[in-house]
N, CA, C and O of each residue as an XYZ file, in Angstrom:
628
protein
N       9.172    -16.385     -3.776
C       8.763    -15.393     -4.761
C       7.251    -15.226     -4.741
O       6.533    -15.827     -5.540
N       6.789    -14.416     -3.832
C       5.364    -14.177     -3.665
C       4.825    -13.167     -4.672
O       3.692    -13.297     -5.135
N       5.622    -12.169     -5.011
C       5.149    -11.060     -5.840
C       4.521    -11.498     -7.164
O       3.452    -10.992     -7.505
N       5.129    -12.414     -7.930
C       4.487    -12.797     -9.190
C       3.070    -13.361     -8.997
O       2.180    -13.094     -9.804
N       2.869    -14.127     -7.944
C       1.534    -14.684     -7.681
C       0.554    -13.580     -7.285
O      -0.616    -13.602     -7.668
N       1.048    -12.629     -6.523
C       0.210    -11.499     -6.122
C      -0.219    -10.696     -7.351
O      -1.395    -10.367     -7.507
N       0.740    -10.387     -8.215
C       0.421     -9.596     -9.411
C      -0.488    -10.359    -10.381
O      -1.268     -9.752    -11.115
N      -0.381    -11.702    -10.378
C      -1.267    -12.525    -11.216
C      -2.624    -12.754    -10.554
O      -3.517    -13.387    -11.119
N      -2.751    -12.212     -9.326
C      -3.971    -12.310     -8.538
C      -4.273    -13.732     -8.074
O      -5.430    -14.093     -7.864
N      -3.217    -14.537     -7.918
C      -3.333    -15.856     -7.300
C      -3.024    -15.657     -5.814
O      -1.950    -16.007     -5.326
N      -4.001    -15.086     -5.118
C      -3.792    -14.643     -3.751
C      -3.600    -15.792     -2.767
O      -2.869    -15.650     -1.787
N      -4.244    -16.919     -3.017
C      -4.104    -18.066     -2.123
C      -2.667    -18.580     -2.149
O      -2.072    -18.813     -1.096
N      -2.112    -18.755     -3.334
C      -0.722    -19.228     -3.446
C       0.248    -18.177     -2.892
O       1.222    -18.521     -2.223
N      -0.015    -16.927     -3.165
C       0.844    -15.853     -2.648
C       0.877    -15.888     -1.122
O       1.936    -15.706     -0.522
N      -0.275    -16.120     -0.491
C      -0.328    -16.176      0.969
C       0.444    -17.378      1.499
O       1.155    -17.266      2.497
N       0.311    -18.517      0.844
C       1.069    -19.712      1.255
C       2.570    -19.421      1.250
O       3.270    -19.709      2.220
N       3.047    -18.855      0.161
C       4.472    -18.555      0.038
C       4.913    -17.477      1.025
O       6.015    -17.541      1.569
N       4.059    -16.501      1.251
C       4.391    -15.433      2.191
C       4.518    -15.984      3.606
O       5.439    -15.618      4.337
N       3.607    -16.852      3.988
C       3.688    -17.459      5.325
C       4.981    -18.262      5.473
O       5.622    -18.215      6.523
N       5.364    -18.992      4.437
C       6.625    -19.750      4.479
C       7.811    -18.798      4.623
O       8.710    -19.044      5.427
N       7.816    -17.742      3.870
C       8.915    -16.775      3.923
C       8.999    -16.120      5.294
O      10.094    -15.891      5.808
N       7.854    -15.819      5.888
C       7.836    -15.169      7.192
C       8.371    -16.074      8.296
O       8.855    -15.589      9.319
N       8.285    -17.388      8.093
C       8.871    -18.318      9.063
C      10.396    -18.273      9.004
O      11.069    -18.531     10.002
N      10.933    -17.946      7.839
C      12.380    -17.948      7.640
C      13.035    -16.610      7.958
O      14.217    -16.559      8.299
N      12.294    -15.564      7.850
C      12.889    -14.240      8.044
C      11.870    -13.279      8.598
O      10.745    -13.667      8.914
N      12.257    -12.029      8.719
C      11.327    -11.057      9.299
C      10.158    -10.774      8.359
O      10.346    -10.645      7.149
N       8.956    -10.680      8.914
C       7.804    -10.319      8.094
C       7.767     -8.818      7.860
O       8.492     -8.052      8.494
N       6.912     -8.420      6.945
C       6.629     -7.014      6.694
C       7.862     -6.237      6.261
O       8.264     -5.267      6.902
N       8.446     -6.681      5.169
C       9.605     -5.970      4.632
C       9.301     -5.318      3.291
O      10.110     -4.540      2.785
N       8.144     -5.625      2.709
C       7.744     -5.014      1.439
C       6.283     -4.576      1.519
O       5.524     -5.064      2.356
N       5.903     -3.662      0.652
C       4.538     -3.130      0.699
C       3.494     -4.108      0.181
O       2.334     -4.028      0.586
N       3.862     -5.012     -0.686
C       2.834     -5.886     -1.251
C       2.374     -6.962     -0.275
O       1.321     -7.567     -0.479
N       3.140     -7.210      0.774
C       2.754     -8.251      1.721
C       1.367     -7.998      2.306
O       0.570     -8.925      2.447
N       1.082     -6.750      2.644
C      -0.220     -6.453      3.224
C      -1.329     -6.690      2.200
O      -2.444     -7.068      2.560
N      -1.019     -6.468      0.929
C      -2.002     -6.737     -0.118
C      -2.385     -8.195     -0.191
O      -3.544     -8.527     -0.443
N      -1.419     -9.070      0.027
C      -1.694    -10.511      0.017
C      -2.670    -10.854      1.142
O      -3.640    -11.580      0.925
N      -2.414    -10.336      2.333
C      -3.325    -10.586      3.455
C      -4.701     -9.984      3.181
O      -5.722    -10.628      3.422
N      -4.729     -8.758      2.680
C      -6.009     -8.076      2.436
C      -6.824     -8.800      1.368
O      -8.032     -8.980      1.524
N      -6.170     -9.214      0.289
C      -6.905     -9.896     -0.782
C      -7.454    -11.242     -0.321
O      -8.459    -11.719     -0.848
N      -6.796    -11.851      0.658
C      -7.282    -13.108      1.231
C      -8.227    -12.866      2.413
O      -8.711    -13.809      3.039
N      -8.479    -11.583      2.705
C      -9.377    -11.168      3.781
C      -8.943    -11.740      5.132
O      -9.779    -12.123      5.950
N      -7.652    -11.792      5.351
C      -7.061    -12.281      6.601
C      -6.709    -11.083      7.487
O      -5.557    -10.911      7.885
N      -7.696    -10.275      7.783
C      -7.468     -9.030      8.496
C      -6.984     -9.244      9.928
O      -6.026     -8.607     10.365
N      -7.649    -10.143     10.657
C      -7.254    -10.376     12.049
C      -5.837    -10.928     12.127
O      -5.047    -10.520     12.977
N      -5.524    -11.861     11.230
C      -4.170    -12.427     11.199
C      -3.141    -11.336     10.882
O      -2.085    -11.269     11.510
N      -3.453    -10.501      9.920
C      -2.539     -9.423      9.541
C      -2.316     -8.467     10.708
O      -1.178     -8.100     11.003
N      -3.392     -8.064     11.367
C      -3.254     -7.134     12.490
C      -2.464     -7.755     13.642
O      -1.672     -7.074     14.294
N      -2.681     -9.046     13.888
C      -1.929     -9.723     14.954
C      -0.443     -9.758     14.613
O       0.398     -9.506     15.475
N      -0.120    -10.067     13.365
C       1.283    -10.105     12.938
C       1.905     -8.708     12.971
O       3.071     -8.547     13.333
N       1.127     -7.715     12.594
C       1.627     -6.343     12.628
C       1.912     -5.897     14.065
O       2.908     -5.222     14.326
N       1.043     -6.273     14.977
C       1.268     -5.910     16.381
C       2.563     -6.528     16.899
O       3.311     -5.884     17.635
N       2.826     -7.779     16.514
C       4.089     -8.419     16.921
C       5.282     -7.668     16.342
O       6.258     -7.403     17.044
N       5.202     -7.331     15.072
C       6.304     -6.626     14.412
C       6.525     -5.244     15.015
O       7.663     -4.786     15.120
N       5.441     -4.579     15.411
C       5.546     -3.228     15.983
C       6.285     -3.217     17.314
O       6.843     -2.193     17.708
N       6.291     -4.347     18.004
C       7.033     -4.407     19.267
C       8.520     -4.207     19.025
O       9.219     -3.609     19.843
N       8.997     -4.715     17.894
C      10.411     -4.573     17.543
C      10.681     -3.312     16.731
O      11.779     -2.759     16.790
N       9.691     -2.856     15.977
C       9.856     -1.717     15.083
C       8.697     -0.747     15.278
O       7.878     -0.582     14.373
N       8.609     -0.096     16.451
C       7.415      0.683     16.806
C       7.099      1.880     15.913
O       5.927      2.225     15.760
N       8.086      2.513     15.331
C       7.812      3.704     14.508
C       8.090      3.466     13.036
O       8.289      4.416     12.279
N       8.107      2.224     12.630
C       8.407      1.880     11.242
C       7.251      2.314     10.343
O       6.135      1.819     10.496
N       7.503      3.238      9.402
C       6.426      3.712      8.521
C       5.776      2.580      7.720
O       4.588      2.657      7.407
N       6.527      1.544      7.387
C       5.964      0.421      6.647
C       4.864     -0.253      7.459
O       3.816     -0.603      6.918
N       5.095     -0.432      8.733
C       4.096     -1.075      9.591
C       2.891     -0.166      9.804
O       1.762     -0.645      9.908
N       3.121      1.122      9.867
C       2.014      2.080      9.979
C       1.168      2.034      8.707
O      -0.060      1.973      8.764
N       1.847      2.064      7.563
C       1.146      1.953      6.271
C       0.331      0.656      6.207
O      -0.847      0.672      5.850
N       0.969     -0.462      6.556
C       0.281     -1.759      6.497
C      -0.983     -1.757      7.355
O      -2.017     -2.287      6.950
N      -0.893     -1.164      8.528
C      -2.057     -1.076      9.405
C      -3.154     -0.260      8.733
O      -4.327     -0.626      8.791
N      -2.778      0.836      8.101
C      -3.752      1.650      7.373
C      -4.410      0.894      6.241
O      -5.601      1.061      5.981
N      -3.636      0.064      5.571
C      -4.199     -0.735      4.477
C      -5.215     -1.757      4.990
O      -6.239     -1.995      4.350
N      -4.929     -2.353      6.137
C      -5.894     -3.294      6.711
C      -7.190     -2.551      7.041
O      -8.279     -3.012      6.701
N      -7.066     -1.409      7.700
C      -8.267     -0.641      8.039
C      -9.044     -0.249      6.781
O     -10.270     -0.358      6.748
N      -8.346      0.199      5.768
C      -9.013      0.600      4.523
C      -9.723     -0.585      3.884
O     -10.865     -0.462      3.442
N      -9.051     -1.735      3.834
C      -9.651     -2.932      3.227
C     -10.857     -3.411      4.028
O     -11.789     -3.990      3.468
N     -10.840     -3.172      5.331
C     -11.977     -3.539      6.178
C     -13.117     -2.532      6.091
O     -14.212     -2.781      6.596
N     -12.860     -1.400      5.451
C     -13.860     -0.343      5.392
C     -13.902      0.504      6.646
O     -14.876      1.221      6.877
N     -12.858      0.431      7.462
C     -12.767      1.248      8.680
C     -12.175      2.610      8.300
O     -10.993      2.887      8.506
N     -13.036      3.427      7.749
C     -12.645      4.711      7.182
C     -11.972      5.641      8.192
O     -10.916      6.204      7.902
N     -12.560      5.806      9.355
C     -12.014      6.715     10.358
C     -10.598      6.308     10.748
O      -9.700      7.146     10.824
N     -10.406      5.008     10.996
C      -9.089      4.517     11.399
C      -8.074      4.677     10.268
O      -6.926      5.052     10.505
N      -8.505      4.391      9.035
C      -7.609      4.524      7.879
C      -7.215      5.987      7.671
O      -6.057      6.281      7.372
N      -8.167      6.896      7.826
C      -7.863      8.321      7.666
C      -6.910      8.807      8.760
O      -6.092      9.695      8.519
N      -7.013      8.233      9.948
C      -6.075      8.587     11.023
C      -4.665      8.137     10.657
O      -3.698      8.848     10.933
N      -4.540      6.968     10.041
C      -3.230      6.478      9.601
C      -2.682      7.395      8.502
O      -1.493      7.712      8.490
N      -3.550      7.815      7.587
C      -3.119      8.740      6.538
C      -2.568     10.012      7.174
O      -1.527     10.518      6.756
N      -3.261     10.524      8.177
C      -2.813     11.731      8.863
C      -1.428     11.505      9.483
O      -0.555     12.369      9.398
N      -1.241     10.360     10.092
C       0.055     10.030     10.694
C       1.157      9.965      9.632
O       2.262     10.464      9.845
N       0.849      9.348      8.491
C       1.827      9.269      7.402
C       2.105     10.644      6.798
O       3.234     10.940      6.407
N       1.071     11.481      6.723
C       1.271     12.854      6.223
C       2.261     13.596      7.116
O       3.148     14.292      6.622
N       2.108     13.447      8.425
C       3.017     14.114      9.359
C       4.449     13.600      9.193
O       5.405     14.373      9.252
N       4.586     12.287      8.985
C       5.913     11.708      8.779
C       6.511     12.177      7.463
O       7.724     12.339      7.328
N       5.630     12.388      6.503
C       6.015     12.733      5.144
C       6.694     14.090      5.049
O       7.706     14.251      4.367
N       6.120     15.056      5.743
C       6.669     16.398      5.689
C       6.554     17.014      4.309
O       5.783     16.552      3.468
N       7.322     18.050      4.089
C       7.266     18.815      2.838
C       7.742     18.014      1.633
O       7.343     18.298      0.504
N       8.594     17.013      1.862
C       9.102     16.249      0.716
C       8.153     15.134      0.271
O       8.451     14.408     -0.677
N       7.012     14.997      0.954
C       5.962     14.029      0.583
C       6.485     12.589      0.516
O       6.045     11.809     -0.329
N       7.399     12.244      1.381
C       8.056     10.939      1.318
C       7.105      9.752      1.405
O       7.433      8.666      0.928
N       5.954      9.937      1.996
C       4.997      8.832      2.135
C       3.854      8.907      1.110
O       2.845      8.219      1.263
N       4.003      9.719      0.092
C       2.921      9.945     -0.882
C       2.426      8.650     -1.520
O       1.220      8.463     -1.680
N       3.326      7.775     -1.878
C       2.952      6.523     -2.535
C       2.045      5.694     -1.631
O       1.006      5.197     -2.067
N       2.445      5.551     -0.376
C       1.667      4.737      0.556
C       0.331      5.382      0.876
O      -0.679      4.691      1.010
N       0.319      6.692      0.997
C      -0.939      7.393      1.256
C      -1.892      7.193      0.076
O      -3.084      6.957      0.270
N      -1.367      7.287     -1.136
C      -2.203      7.081     -2.331
C      -2.804      5.676     -2.342
O      -3.959      5.493     -2.725
N      -2.024      4.696     -1.925
C      -2.534      3.317     -1.893
C      -3.676      3.159     -0.889
O      -4.675      2.499     -1.174
N      -3.522      3.765      0.278
C      -4.599      3.688      1.269
C      -5.843      4.393      0.729
O      -6.957      3.891      0.880
N      -5.657      5.543      0.107
C      -6.792      6.288     -0.477
C      -7.488      5.467     -1.554
O      -8.718      5.429     -1.601
N      -6.725      4.813     -2.414
C      -7.317      3.981     -3.466
C      -8.118      2.845     -2.854
O      -9.215      2.529     -3.316
N      -7.569      2.233     -1.815
C      -8.254      1.120     -1.158
C      -9.549      1.591     -0.502
O     -10.532      0.852     -0.461
N      -9.550      2.805      0.004
C     -10.768      3.405      0.575
C     -11.747      3.851     -0.513
O     -12.864      4.271     -0.210
N     -11.335      3.760     -1.759
C     -12.098      4.247     -2.907
C     -12.243      5.768     -2.872
O     -13.228      6.327     -3.356
N     -11.247      6.417     -2.292
C     -11.163      7.881     -2.279
C     -10.347      8.296     -3.499
O      -9.170      8.638     -3.393
N     -10.997      8.258     -4.655
C     -10.295      8.454     -5.924
C      -9.598      9.803     -6.008
O      -8.435      9.876     -6.406
N     -10.292     10.866     -5.639
C      -9.698     12.203     -5.770
C      -8.440     12.327     -4.915
O      -7.427     12.870     -5.356
N      -8.519     11.819     -3.692
C      -7.343     11.864     -2.826
C      -6.209     11.001     -3.377
O      -5.046     11.404     -3.355
N      -6.553      9.820     -3.868
C      -5.527      8.932     -4.431
C      -4.823      9.607     -5.601
O      -3.595      9.593     -5.680
N      -5.595     10.199     -6.507
C      -4.984     10.868     -7.658
C      -4.171     12.085     -7.233
O      -3.112     12.356     -7.799
N      -4.655     12.804     -6.256
C      -3.927     13.969     -5.769
C      -2.556     13.557     -5.222
O      -1.546     14.182     -5.546
N      -2.520     12.514     -4.400
C      -1.249     12.069     -3.823
C      -0.324     11.482     -4.884
O       0.885     11.711     -4.842
N      -0.874     10.731     -5.832
C      -0.035     10.197     -6.914
C       0.548     11.325     -7.752
O       1.738     11.333     -8.064
N      -0.303     12.274     -8.110
C       0.143     13.386     -8.959
C       1.203     14.226     -8.249
O       2.247     14.533     -8.825
N       0.934     14.592     -7.009
C       1.897     15.393     -6.254
C       3.195     14.619     -6.019
O       4.285     15.183     -6.110
N       3.071     13.333     -5.717
C       4.259     12.516     -5.481
C       5.128     12.402     -6.719
O       6.353     12.483     -6.631
N       4.499     12.215     -7.873
C       5.263     12.139     -9.126
C       5.869     13.495     -9.472
O       7.008     13.571     -9.934
N       5.110     14.558     -9.250
C       5.589     15.907     -9.596
C       6.800     16.318     -8.763
O       7.691     17.005     -9.262
N       6.835     15.907     -7.509
C       7.933     16.307     -6.623
C       9.084     15.314     -6.614
O      10.141     15.590     -6.046
N       8.886     14.167     -7.237
C       9.924     13.140     -7.217
C       9.831     12.215     -6.016
O      10.653     11.309     -5.877
N       8.845     12.422     -5.141
C       8.654     11.529     -3.989
C       8.268     10.134     -4.466
O       8.585      9.135     -3.821
N       7.585     10.079     -5.599
C       7.261      8.803     -6.238
C       8.018      8.786     -7.561
O       7.745      9.583     -8.459
N       8.959      7.878     -7.665
C       9.690      7.749     -8.926
C       8.906      6.919     -9.915
O       8.796      7.264    -11.092
N       8.363      5.820     -9.422
C       7.530      4.940    -10.237
C       6.749      4.034     -9.293
O       7.005      3.997     -8.089
N       5.792      3.306     -9.861
C       5.030      2.337     -9.076
C       4.571      1.230    -10.018
O       4.510      1.420    -11.232
N       4.244      0.061     -9.440
C       3.730     -1.048    -10.236
C       2.314     -0.713    -10.654
O       1.404     -0.714     -9.825
N       2.121     -0.431    -11.912
C       0.788     -0.045    -12.376
C      -0.189     -1.211    -12.342
O      -1.401     -1.004    -12.291
N       0.333     -2.447    -12.371
C      -0.538     -3.618    -12.384
C      -0.878     -4.132    -10.990
O      -1.608     -5.113    -10.852
N      -0.361     -3.484     -9.971
C      -0.623     -3.941     -8.612
C      -2.126     -3.857     -8.316
O      -2.757     -2.852     -8.643
N      -2.699     -4.884     -7.710
C      -4.139     -4.908     -7.444
C      -4.657     -3.720     -6.630
O      -5.832     -3.368     -6.740
N      -3.814     -3.108     -5.828
C      -4.260     -1.984     -5.010
C      -4.809     -0.850     -5.867
O      -5.621     -0.057     -5.390
N      -4.386     -0.760     -7.108
C      -4.850      0.315     -7.990
C      -6.161     -0.032     -8.703
O      -6.702      0.816     -9.413
N      -6.679     -1.229     -8.540
C      -7.901     -1.632     -9.238
C      -9.064     -0.647     -9.051
O      -9.783     -0.388    -10.017
N      -9.280     -0.088     -7.853
C     -10.405      0.844     -7.702
C     -10.291      2.120     -8.547
O     -11.300      2.773     -8.813
N      -9.082      2.477     -8.967
C      -8.929      3.710     -9.760
C      -8.405      3.447    -11.171
O      -8.262      4.379    -11.963
N      -8.123      2.204    -11.483
C      -7.489      1.853    -12.761
C      -8.295      2.281    -13.982
O      -7.712      2.692    -14.986
N      -9.607      2.195    -13.920
C     -10.427      2.504    -15.106
C     -10.556      4.004    -15.366
O     -11.019      4.411    -16.431
N     -10.157      4.813    -14.415
C     -10.212      6.267    -14.590
C      -9.092      6.684    -15.553
O      -7.948      6.270    -15.368
N      -9.392      7.489    -16.570
C      -8.371      7.900    -17.531
C      -7.176      8.611    -16.890
O      -6.083      8.615    -17.456
N      -7.374      9.197    -15.739
C      -6.266      9.867    -15.049
C      -5.179      8.873    -14.621
O      -4.006      9.232    -14.526
N      -5.574      7.639    -14.368
C      -4.586      6.643    -13.949
C      -3.592      6.385    -15.082
O      -2.380      6.409    -14.868
N      -4.102      6.144    -16.264
C      -3.216      5.905    -17.413
C      -2.372      7.135    -17.707
O      -1.210      7.010    -18.096
N      -2.938      8.310    -17.528
C      -2.173      9.545    -17.736
C      -1.014      9.641    -16.747
O       0.075     10.083    -17.115
N      -1.236      9.232    -15.498
C      -0.157      9.247    -14.508
C       0.911      8.214    -14.833
O       2.104      8.466    -14.664
N       0.478      7.056    -15.297
C       1.434      6.017    -15.691
C       2.295      6.530    -16.842
O       3.510      6.335    -16.857
N       1.659      7.181    -17.794
C       2.393      7.749    -18.923
C       3.375      8.826    -18.449
O       4.509      8.901    -18.920
N       2.920      9.645    -17.521
C       3.753     10.711    -16.958
C       5.007     10.126    -16.296
O       6.086     10.719    -16.334
N       4.834      8.953    -15.694
C       5.945      8.297    -15.014
C       7.092      8.012    -15.976
O       8.262      8.089    -15.601
N       6.755      7.689    -17.194
C       7.765      7.263    -18.159
C       8.122      8.323    -19.184
O       8.897      8.064    -20.106
N       7.559      9.521    -19.029
C       7.860     10.610    -19.953
C       8.856     11.555    -19.299
O       8.562     12.151    -18.262
N      10.037     11.694    -19.903
C      11.011     12.625    -19.306
C      10.523     14.064    -19.423
O       9.825     14.430    -20.369
N      10.910     14.867    -18.437
C      10.497     16.290    -18.433
C      11.121     17.048    -19.580
O      10.885     18.247    -19.729
């Protein structure tokens, strides 16, 4: 159970548990896993593990997203924006990757883009809900628009 430690921001313990879990089963099955690596600044390790996973799952959007998150956390803006472009193409008109794109934008501190993707994703139903307490939202959390989006998530039309 890595997620509770991640949400409590006990990143060291979350990484320990994640490494144990990855020994038992396939890595990279949830979106928060990359956050654990990023918060522990284990970028090289994350990229190496992602490359291994991509050999078995070359077009997996989760692995593409995770790679974008590493680039964003490293401040590699050009590379992260290229991943966003790739996810946008995969997303198509139904905006299926809106949530992940918003997370990469938030990590890049691209607030306007993050809010745009969250708003559009919620409006179209591409994003049903998201963990508002997830650390990835910290760069945009203090903006009043974030709380408004969270409220929108729980307000029926």
